[in-house]
C-alpha positions as a Markdown table, in Angstrom:
| # | Residue | x | y | z |
|---|---|---|---|---|
| 1 | Met | 0.0 | 0.0 | 0.0 |
| 2 | Thr | 1.3 | 3.4 | -0.9 |
| 3 | Lys | 2.0 | 5.6 | 2.1 |
| 4 | Pro | -0.1 | 8.8 | 2.0 |
| 5 | Ile | 1.9 | 11.9 | 1.3 |
| 6 | Gly | 0.0 | 13.9 | 3.9 |
| 7 | Arg | -0.8 | 17.6 | 4.2 |
| 8 | Gln | 1.1 | 20.3 | 2.4 |
| 9 | Val | 0.4 | 24.0 | 2.3 |
| 10 | Val | 1.6 | 26.1 | -0.6 |
| 11 | Leu | 2.4 | 29.6 | 0.7 |
| 12 | Asp | 3.4 | 33.0 | -0.6 |
| 13 | Thr | 3.6 | 36.5 | 0.9 |
| 14 | Glu | 3.8 | 40.1 | -0.2 |
| 15 | Thr | 5.7 | 42.6 | 1.8 |
| 16 | Thr | 6.4 | 46.3 | 2.2 |
| 17 | Gly | 10.0 | 45.8 | 1.0 |
| 18 | Leu | 12.9 | 43.4 | 0.7 |
| 19 | Asn | 14.4 | 43.1 | 4.2 |
| 20 | Pro | 12.7 | 42.5 | 7.5 |
| 21 | Gln | 15.8 | 43.6 | 9.3 |
| 22 | Glu | 15.1 | 47.1 | 8.0 |
| 23 | Gly | 11.7 | 47.1 | 9.5 |
| 24 | His | 9.8 | 45.8 | 6.5 |
| 25 | Arg | 6.6 | 43.8 | 7.2 |
| 26 | Ile | 4.2 | 41.3 | 5.6 |
| 27 | Ile | 1.1 | 42.8 | 4.0 |
| 28 | Glu | -0.5 | 39.7 | 2.4 |
| 29 | Ile | -0.4 | 36.0 | 3.0 |
| 30 | Gly | -1.9 | 33.4 | 0.6 |
| 31 | Cys | -2.0 | 29.7 | 1.2 |
| 32 | Val | -3.6 | 26.7 | -0.5 |
| 33 | Glu | -3.9 | 23.2 | 0.9 |
| 34 | Leu | -2.8 | 20.0 | -0.7 |
| 35 | Leu | -3.7 | 16.6 | 0.7 |
| 36 | Asn | -2.0 | 13.6 | -0.9 |
| 37 | Arg | -1.0 | 15.9 | -3.8 |
| 38 | Arg | -4.5 | 17.1 | -4.5 |
| 39 | Leu | -5.9 | 20.6 | -4.0 |
| 40 | Thr | -8.6 | 20.4 | -1.3 |
| 41 | Gly | -10.1 | 23.8 | -1.9 |
| 42 | Lys | -9.1 | 25.0 | 1.6 |
| 43 | Arg | -7.1 | 28.2 | 1.7 |
| 44 | Phe | -5.9 | 30.9 | 4.0 |
| 45 | His | -5.8 | 34.5 | 2.6 |
| 46 | Val | -5.5 | 37.7 | 4.4 |
| 47 | Tyr | -4.3 | 41.3 | 3.8 |
| 48 | Ile | -2.4 | 42.9 | 6.8 |
| 49 | Asn | -1.9 | 46.4 | 7.9 |
| 50 | Pro | 1.9 | 46.6 | 8.3 |
| 51 | Glu | 1.8 | 49.8 | 10.5 |
| 52 | Arg | 4.4 | 51.4 | 8.2 |
| 53 | Met | 4.7 | 52.7 | 4.7 |
| 54 | Ile | 5.2 | 50.5 | 1.7 |
| 55 | Asp | 8.2 | 51.1 | -0.6 |
| 56 | Ala | 7.3 | 52.5 | -4.0 |
| 57 | Gly | 9.2 | 49.7 | -5.7 |
| 58 | Ala | 7.2 | 47.1 | -3.8 |
| 59 | Ile | 3.9 | 48.7 | -4.9 |
| 60 | Glu | 5.0 | 48.5 | -8.5 |
| 61 | Val | 5.4 | 44.7 | -8.0 |
| 62 | His | 2.2 | 43.8 | -6.2 |
| 63 | Gly | 0.0 | 46.9 | -6.6 |
| 64 | Ile | -1.1 | 46.9 | -2.9 |
| 65 | Thr | -1.3 | 50.5 | -1.6 |
| 66 | Asn | -1.0 | 52.0 | 1.9 |
| 67 | Glu | -4.6 | 53.3 | 1.6 |
| 68 | Phe | -5.9 | 49.8 | 0.8 |
| 69 | Leu | -4.4 | 48.4 | 4.0 |
| 70 | Gln | -5.5 | 51.1 | 6.4 |
| 71 | Asp | -8.5 | 49.1 | 7.6 |
| 72 | Lys | -7.0 | 45.6 | 7.5 |
| 73 | Pro | -6.1 | 43.6 | 10.6 |
| 74 | Arg | -2.6 | 43.7 | 12.1 |
| 75 | Phe | -0.5 | 40.5 | 12.0 |
| 76 | Ala | -1.1 | 39.9 | 15.7 |
| 77 | Glu | -4.8 | 39.7 | 15.0 |
| 78 | Val | -4.5 | 36.9 | 12.4 |
| 79 | Ala | -1.4 | 35.1 | 13.8 |
| 80 | Gln | -3.3 | 32.3 | 15.6 |
| 81 | Asp | -5.5 | 31.5 | 12.6 |
| 82 | Phe | -2.4 | 31.5 | 10.4 |
| 83 | Ile | -0.5 | 29.2 | 12.8 |
| 84 | Ala | -3.5 | 26.8 | 13.0 |
| 85 | Phe | -3.6 | 26.6 | 9.2 |
| 86 | Ile | 0.1 | 25.7 | 8.7 |
| 87 | Arg | 0.6 | 23.6 | 11.9 |
| 88 | Gly | 1.8 | 20.1 | 11.0 |
| 89 | Ala | 2.0 | 20.7 | 7.3 |
| 90 | Glu | 4.9 | 20.8 | 4.9 |
| 91 | Leu | 5.1 | 24.3 | 3.5 |
| 92 | Ile | 5.8 | 24.6 | -0.2 |
| 93 | Ile | 7.5 | 28.0 | -0.8 |
| 94 | His | 9.3 | 29.5 | -3.8 |
| 95 | Asn | 12.5 | 31.1 | -2.4 |
| 96 | Ala | 11.6 | 30.0 | 1.1 |
| 97 | Pro | 14.3 | 31.9 | 2.9 |
| 98 | Phe | 12.6 | 35.2 | 1.9 |
| 99 | Asp | 9.1 | 34.3 | 3.1 |
| 100 | Val | 10.3 | 32.3 | 6.2 |
| 101 | Gly | 12.5 | 35.2 | 7.2 |
| 102 | Phe | 9.6 | 37.6 | 7.1 |
| 103 | Ile | 7.2 | 35.2 | 8.9 |
| 104 | Asn | 9.8 | 34.6 | 11.6 |
| 105 | His | 10.2 | 38.4 | 12.0 |
| 106 | Glu | 6.5 | 38.8 | 12.4 |
| 107 | Phe | 6.5 | 36.0 | 15.1 |
| 108 | Ser | 9.3 | 37.8 | 16.9 |
| 109 | Leu | 7.1 | 40.9 | 17.2 |
| 110 | Leu | 4.3 | 39.1 | 18.9 |
| 111 | Asp | 3.9 | 39.3 | 22.7 |
| 112 | Asn | 5.1 | 36.2 | 24.6 |
| 113 | Thr | 6.1 | 34.4 | 21.5 |
| 114 | Ala | 9.5 | 33.1 | 20.6 |
| 115 | Ala | 8.4 | 30.6 | 18.0 |
| 116 | Thr | 9.6 | 30.2 | 14.4 |
| 117 | Val | 8.2 | 28.5 | 11.4 |
| 118 | Ala | 10.3 | 25.5 | 12.2 |
| 119 | Asp | 8.2 | 25.0 | 15.4 |
| 120 | Tyr | 5.1 | 24.4 | 13.3 |
| 121 | Ser | 6.1 | 23.1 | 9.9 |
| 122 | Gln | 8.7 | 21.7 | 7.6 |
| 123 | Val | 9.6 | 23.7 | 4.5 |
| 124 | Phe | 10.2 | 22.6 | 0.9 |
| 125 | Asp | 11.9 | 25.3 | -1.2 |
| 126 | Thr | 10.7 | 24.9 | -4.8 |
| 127 | Leu | 13.4 | 27.4 | -6.0 |
| 128 | Ser | 16.2 | 25.3 | -4.6 |
| 129 | Tyr | 14.6 | 22.1 | -6.0 |
| 130 | Ala | 14.2 | 23.7 | -9.5 |
| 131 | Arg | 17.8 | 24.9 | -9.5 |
| 132 | Lys | 18.9 | 21.3 | -9.0 |
| 133 | Lys | 16.4 | 19.9 | -11.5 |
| 134 | His | 17.1 | 22.6 | -14.1 |
| 135 | Pro | 20.7 | 23.7 | -13.6 |
| 136 | Gly | 21.9 | 26.8 | -15.5 |
| 137 | Gln | 18.3 | 27.8 | -16.4 |
| 138 | Arg | 16.0 | 30.5 | -15.2 |
| 139 | Asn | 13.9 | 29.2 | -12.4 |
| 140 | Ser | 11.6 | 32.1 | -11.5 |
| 141 | Leu | 8.0 | 31.3 | -11.1 |
| 142 | Asp | 7.2 | 32.8 | -14.5 |
| 143 | Ala | 10.0 | 30.8 | -16.1 |
| 144 | Leu | 8.8 | 27.5 | -14.5 |
| 145 | Cys | 5.2 | 28.3 | -15.7 |
| 146 | Lys | 6.5 | 28.6 | -19.2 |
| 147 | Arg | 8.6 | 25.4 | -18.9 |
| 148 | Tyr | 5.7 | 23.3 | -17.6 |
| 149 | Gly | 3.0 | 24.8 | -19.8 |
| 150 | Ile | 1.1 | 26.6 | -17.0 |
| 151 | Asp | -1.0 | 29.5 | -18.1 |
| 152 | Asn | -0.2 | 32.5 | -16.0 |
| 153 | Ser | -1.3 | 35.2 | -18.4 |
| 154 | His | -3.6 | 36.6 | -15.7 |
| 155 | Arg | -0.6 | 37.4 | -13.5 |
| 156 | Asp | 0.0 | 41.1 | -14.4 |
| 157 | Leu | 0.9 | 41.8 | -10.8 |
| 158 | His | 2.2 | 39.6 | -8.0 |
| 159 | Gly | -0.4 | 38.5 | -5.4 |
| 160 | Ala | 0.2 | 36.1 | -2.6 |
| 161 | Leu | -2.9 | 33.9 | -3.2 |
| 162 | Leu | -2.6 | 33.9 | -6.9 |
| 163 | Asp | 1.1 | 33.1 | -6.7 |
| 164 | Ala | 0.3 | 30.3 | -4.2 |
| 165 | Glu | -2.2 | 28.8 | -6.6 |
| 166 | Ile | 0.2 | 29.0 | -9.5 |
| 167 | Leu | 3.0 | 27.6 | -7.4 |
| 168 | Ala | 0.8 | 24.6 | -6.5 |
| 169 | Asp | 0.5 | 23.7 | -10.2 |
| 170 | Val | 4.2 | 24.2 | -10.7 |
| 171 | Phe | 5.1 | 22.1 | -7.7 |
| 172 | Leu | 2.9 | 19.1 | -8.7 |
| 173 | Leu | 4.2 | 19.0 | -12.2 |
| 174 | Met | 7.8 | 19.6 | -11.3 |
| 175 | Thr | 7.9 | 16.9 | -8.6 |
| 176 | Gly | 5.7 | 14.2 | -10.1 |
| 177 | Gly | 3.8 | 15.2 | -13.1 |
| 178 | Gln | 0.4 | 15.1 | -11.5 |
| 179 | Ser | -2.0 | 17.9 | -12.3 |
| 180 | Ser | -3.7 | 19.9 | -9.6 |
| 181 | Leu | -7.1 | 18.4 | -9.6 |
| 182 | Leu | -9.5 | 19.3 | -6.9 |
| 183 | Asp | -10.1 | 16.3 | -4.6 |
| 184 | Glu | -13.6 | 15.0 | -5.3 |
| 185 | Ser | -14.0 | 14.3 | -1.5 |
| 186 | Ala | -12.8 | 17.8 | -0.5 |
| 187 | Ser | -14.8 | 20.1 | 1.5 |
| 188 | Thr | -16.4 | 23.0 | -0.4 |
| 189 | Met | -15.9 | 25.3 | 2.6 |
| 190 | Gly | -13.7 | 28.3 | 2.3 |
| 191 | Ala | -10.9 | 28.8 | 4.8 |
| 192 | Val | -10.3 | 31.7 | 7.2 |
| 193 | Thr | -11.6 | 34.4 | 5.0 |
| 194 | Gly | -14.7 | 32.5 | 4.0 |
| 195 | Asn | -14.1 | 33.0 | 0.3 |
| 196 | Lys | -15.1 | 30.5 | -2.3 |
| 197 | Pro | -12.6 | 27.7 | -2.8 |
| 198 | Ile | -10.3 | 27.3 | -5.8 |
| 199 | Val | -12.2 | 25.7 | -8.7 |
| 200 | Arg | -10.1 | 23.2 | -10.5 |
| 201 | Ser | -12.2 | 20.1 | -11.1 |
| 202 | Leu | -12.9 | 17.7 | -14.0 |
| 203 | Ala | -16.3 | 19.4 | -14.5 |
| 204 | Asp | -14.5 | 22.6 | -15.5 |
| 205 | Arg | -12.7 | 20.9 | -18.4 |
| 206 | Pro | -14.3 | 21.3 | -21.9 |
| 207 | Ala | -15.6 | 18.2 | -23.4 |
| 208 | Leu | -13.1 | 16.3 | -25.6 |
| 209 | Ala | -13.7 | 16.5 | -29.3 |
| 210 | Ile | -14.8 | 13.3 | -31.0 |
| 211 | Ile | -13.2 | 12.9 | -34.4 |
| 212 | Arg | -15.0 | 10.2 | -36.4 |
| 213 | Cys | -13.4 | 8.4 | -39.3 |
| 214 | Asn | -14.8 | 8.9 | -42.8 |
| 215 | Glu | -16.0 | 6.2 | -45.2 |
| 216 | Glu | -12.6 | 5.9 | -47.0 |
| 217 | Glu | -10.8 | 5.4 | -43.6 |
| 218 | Gln | -13.4 | 2.7 | -42.6 |
| 219 | Gln | -12.8 | 0.8 | -45.8 |
| 220 | Ala | -9.0 | 0.9 | -45.3 |
| 221 | His | -9.4 | -0.3 | -41.8 |
| 222 | Gln | -11.7 | -3.2 | -42.9 |
| 223 | Gln | -9.2 | -4.2 | -45.6 |
| 224 | Arg | -6.4 | -4.3 | -43.0 |
| 225 | Leu | -8.5 | -6.6 | -40.8 |
| 226 | Asp | -9.2 | -8.9 | -43.7 |
| 227 | Ala | -5.5 | -9.1 | -44.5 |
| 228 | Ile | -4.7 | -10.1 | -41.0 |
| 229 | Glu | -7.2 | -12.9 | -41.1 |
| 230 | Lys | -5.9 | -14.2 | -44.5 |
| 231 | Ala | -2.4 | -14.3 | -43.1 |
| 232 | Gly | -3.6 | -16.8 | -40.6 |
| 233 | Gly | -3.7 | -14.4 | -37.6 |
| 234 | Thr | -6.5 | -13.9 | -35.1 |
| 235 | Cys | -8.1 | -10.6 | -35.6 |
| 236 | Leu | -9.5 | -9.5 | -32.2 |
| 237 | Trp | -11.2 | -6.5 | -33.7 |
| 238 | Lys | -13.5 | -8.7 | -35.8 |
| 239 | Leu | -14.5 | -11.1 | -32.9 |
């Protein structure tokens, strides 16, 4: 019997800048859940008031403005829900040191908390894996989408939830070739934000086109079957 792979959480963040040691903070967290390499439809997504200004260069990347975040919760208000979502899962992150560094910085700012990501989850870095699998090639998320035939044309700006969804597709194809089908037995409940789940099911696929052979092709096929029988063979297609 194949051992279940278990629970994985594909995670991405957006931030006010590049370095938490310079006081930069997380402004968006997006997570999608995989169970035995299938998307379950459960996700965690939240925007966060960083209590500081966002760098202009960062806004150009993700499009999230200071004004948009004014009424959003602080990290301390969502921390326990976030921890509950990632606890016990393997986190799938592209360029994990960046996101984990920011998350650990946010944890360090919480009252009476000295925990790190390692206290709750293991981490799989898809960037490190891709560099080993595709040495000497570009391994950004966009480059991997192109390599594995994943449509990311709707990704004009970075967004934590969108990038987590795309990364889930990349991860499944890069590590085993399985597409990210929604588990048929999965809950249709949204996660913390109560949003609708990701829709990726067989029902969303267009019907396969049926191409029927013409009369000339049917005759050629019948002649081939007759030739097999005359040669003394057993023609299963005529039984």
